[in-house]
C-alpha positions as CSV (number, residue, x, y, z in Angstrom):
1,M,118.4,127.3,114.8
2,I,116.4,130.1,116.5
3,I,118.7,132.6,114.7
4,T,117.9,131.3,111.3
5,A,114.3,131.0,111.8
6,F,114.1,134.8,113.1
7,G,116.2,135.6,110.1
8,K,113.7,134.0,107.6
9,R,111.0,135.8,109.4
10,V,112.6,139.2,108.9
11,K,113.2,138.5,105.4
12,E,109.6,137.3,104.7
13,L,108.1,140.3,106.5
14,R,110.6,142.7,104.5
15,I,109.5,141.2,101.4
16,S,105.8,141.3,102.1
17,K,106.3,145.2,102.7
18,N,108.1,145.5,99.4
19,L,111.3,146.8,101.2
20,S,114.9,146.4,100.1
21,Q,117.4,145.4,102.6
22,E,118.8,148.8,102.3
23,K,115.6,150.4,103.0
24,L,115.0,148.3,106.1
25,G,118.6,149.0,106.9
26,H,118.1,152.8,106.9
27,R,114.7,152.7,109.0
28,V,116.6,150.5,111.5
29,E,119.7,152.4,111.2
30,L,121.8,149.5,110.1
31,S,123.8,148.7,107.0
32,F,122.0,146.6,104.3
33,N,125.0,144.2,105.0
34,Q,123.9,143.8,108.5
35,I,120.2,143.2,107.4
36,G,121.5,140.6,105.1
37,R,123.4,138.9,108.0
38,I,120.3,138.7,110.3
39,E,118.2,137.3,107.4
40,R,120.8,134.6,106.7
41,G,121.1,133.8,110.5
42,E,124.8,134.6,110.6
43,I,124.4,137.0,113.5
44,N,122.3,137.2,116.7
45,T,120.6,140.5,117.3
46,S,119.7,142.1,120.5
47,I,116.2,142.7,121.6
48,S,116.5,146.2,121.0
49,T,117.6,145.7,117.4
50,Q,114.6,143.1,117.2
51,Y,112.2,145.7,118.4
52,S,113.6,148.6,116.2
53,I,112.9,145.9,113.1
54,S,109.5,145.6,114.2
55,V,109.0,149.3,114.5
56,A,110.6,149.7,110.8
57,L,108.2,147.0,109.4
58,E,105.2,148.7,111.0
59,I,104.2,145.7,112.8
60,S,104.1,144.6,116.5
61,F,107.0,142.9,118.2
62,A,104.8,139.8,118.8
63,E,104.0,139.6,115.0
64,L,107.8,139.7,114.3
65,M,108.3,137.1,116.6
66,N,105.6,134.8,115.5
67,F,107.6,132.0,113.8
68,D,108.2,128.4,114.6
69,I,111.6,126.8,115.3
70,P,112.1,123.6,113.3
71,G,112.4,120.6,115.8
72,H,111.5,122.8,119.1
73,L,108.3,120.7,120.0
74,Q,110.2,117.6,119.4
75,E,113.1,118.7,121.8
76,L,110.5,119.5,124.4
77,K,109.1,116.1,124.2
78,F,112.4,114.4,124.7
79,K,113.2,116.8,127.7
80,A,109.9,116.1,129.6
């Protein structure tokens, strides 16, 4: 769930910056295939890769990580 939400955030920001997957991949030193897999939530990325993505998108790490995780608040209510 979090991997998918993160991937959607990367894609949203990449598009808002008018970058192709290939261009972002070049900036992060990953293949465009790997960027696509991240955006589709198929793979989990390391924190260092996440940071590199934020640098490549010219945003803060906090801005990159600013996304909602569907069902997260409901899960916390049930656990409390």
